[in-house]
C-alpha positions, 0 to 999 in steps of 0.5 A: 645185734644177732650173733647167729642169723641162721639160728635166728631164722630157724628159731623164728620158723620153729616158734611160728609153727609151734604157735600155729601161725600161717605166715612168718616174716624174717630179715633177709640175707642171701643165705637165708633166701637159699635156705628158704628155696630149699625148704620150698623145694623139699615141700616143708613150706607152702610158699615164700616171698622176698620183699626188698622194700627196706635196705636189708629186705624181708622174707615172708614164709607161708608155713605148711600144715597137715589138713587132718591133724593140723600139725606142722609139716616141719617136725624139727629144725635143728642147728648143727654147725654153730659159730662156736663149733663149725661142723664140716664134712666131706662128700663121703661123710655126708649125714643121712637125716632120719634114715633118708626121710629128712634133709640136711642143708649144706653150704658148699663151694657150689652153693647152698644145697641139700645133703642128697644133692651134695652127694650127687655133685660129690662135694662136701661143706658145712652142715648148717641144719637138719630139717624133718 
């Protein structure tokens, strides 16, 4: 049994990029689907596909690599809010990741979104992870 599914999601993507895999398959949940959509919209992954074949379903993510250096576009995936210590921020205290070059994924009352969109909508929430 996995106690922290978000950390499992991030670890699977991190391990796949370090191993140079093209595709990674992850057990699905609504939160993981929203995080995957954000990673795709921000240009960190090539594509994704939701398979609802089984009861839980899976997410297939095609990872993105630089053509010249063959290194992953995702340099770091860092879990911020953990089950033992949740990290909540207001709209005015929203973190800037890598001086605006990275993205923080935030779970708000308006849904899962990036830190930039949360600032635009003037909402705070739980900071799930940093991606850069």
